[in-house]
Steps between C-alpha positions, in 0.01 A plus 500: 500500500789346304830686517491599133151646546583724795530871416831681524600862551660696219671830574621761252768693688518834319701810571198690635252234608464139609206333324403158632225255412378154588482305174327166445614215277312642199686832521207693648558765768280428802636750753743791493692751710727795435759706688759769421856381439734613780851617421706278728539122490385422858192722471418357156514148637279607791247638252507181296446295816195708593347460154561124499355455846196708408426275202601173669268574791207512256603220265650151521814568296796270440783721372605849393648618169678834470532675163803729524623760251870421522779252443466164675743212528434212260340294778255785577597506867697824528440855376828620351382854437169679452527865393184613680523272806744492796618140446858432388640144502220412741385136557137606496336162432660337805460806719131547426422127515630504858312822574164403351489132592401438135714393205613810305625497143636794302460583133595789277184705441526469121534123525208481742278698262613289205423181691152628587423582137628155398293319763180704496514772237602606151790252463312188612610199297788676323825308471734799462363832622650834598338750736591865456362699794482875437496700821741749652761299307478173308476166675525176308467123525574210268297180528649188337291184494324592822814611684631841595834574335725690743841469337820370660496746789130565552474844339365429147334649302575871552338612177436854621873565498569398143671803347288630213659847467879512550575806712127562547298597806666431835357200685504444879685173430807707407484446124359726230240427235327206668174383346300589813609864465299510173221251573351506852262711703788730587610514137150593381513807723847589368376468143206731570718755682738516202207547263348771719832686506521485120137597433315622811200641318316189387399311811259509791792374712680837484311698764512242775861412431611863512334544839630171641763313293469197727133464412578354158464123532463211262139461610429865420665472159296187424181680604581792273570260214160337557350849463680551169768743620750522211815523711394211723422292192841585356666398828314170493607444139864556593463268799350234270794536262752435777294208629491341157873548442580344839266207444678431172828470691335266751356285221834485317674372813239260641271415206201453734156392390337769716592837650275627778503874567409573861574746779315815597531663157327201337170632635516743206597230248216595265685827434831351391508122462373475142756758384772321697415172326550666161838646601599165647412309183685747280815505716533125556787334318371303203159665521267337250704181487455360851217449748481783752395474862149605583488811718223511759405724790530346846180388673576518872588868539706621793404194708712271280813521715333403825288231333812348347695517826214329685477223241877439507482475880223240469704299252805511723294364788333221305827396338673516841798669340650842441345704222724371221298544183795597278 
């Protein structure tokens, strides 16, 4: 089998779990494995090694791509900082390449997901596309003419931390009023909690939340909205408003031809995306006098990050160079 046809391993290194898959050249997952994420660097690297060996023993793989939620150096070799992982200024690509006996490349998880959607999903063929991934927070990627834009220092684009409400809700990043505090899976819960506190008598969510406040999740709110619950529908409408306002900011800065909305929350896109498009169109500068980016739901779901990381690893191998697509 030619080098560019050999499958590679993509790994999404999350704060709670390691999800790994063997991905072929067409972007299809052909094998997978999963493990919990340990809390210390040596034990995490041990766990990654076990997962890679498990998959490599069953498949003829050529390289490994890691999708990491954190700041990387511009050359994608070192993890500067990852808020939910134990790596700080750690040369992970070199360290794991030596450990695994396979070439390892790193990529920011938002960039990896954006690359996957560009190569195999909703952004295929687009010249300038933005991915907005709605999960616990907001991840993002910017694709320019088939390249990942990382900025001068490897940390762009941090769209989730655009300040949309000066002095607003506190964000774990240390600022207040960040977009992801109003438009993410976590934010959807906060919106519903505020609405329940203001008017607790109009929702099926009240009883369960009173008994167990931690039981209120974005998935539960979406389910209630599907059932026509008025408070859940109102929460979704407010979420859609914040999504549309944020997308207008993104479009004003980048003027993309396409915005792809992905992440875990996008599984409920039918409940909010049409409304968000209307808010986005109304809030965009020069609305009615300029072409606006199309807004589409992502196609690859929560596998996008590991599919993208695997494909970037394959490209690095076939190009016989570091993963410099910026």
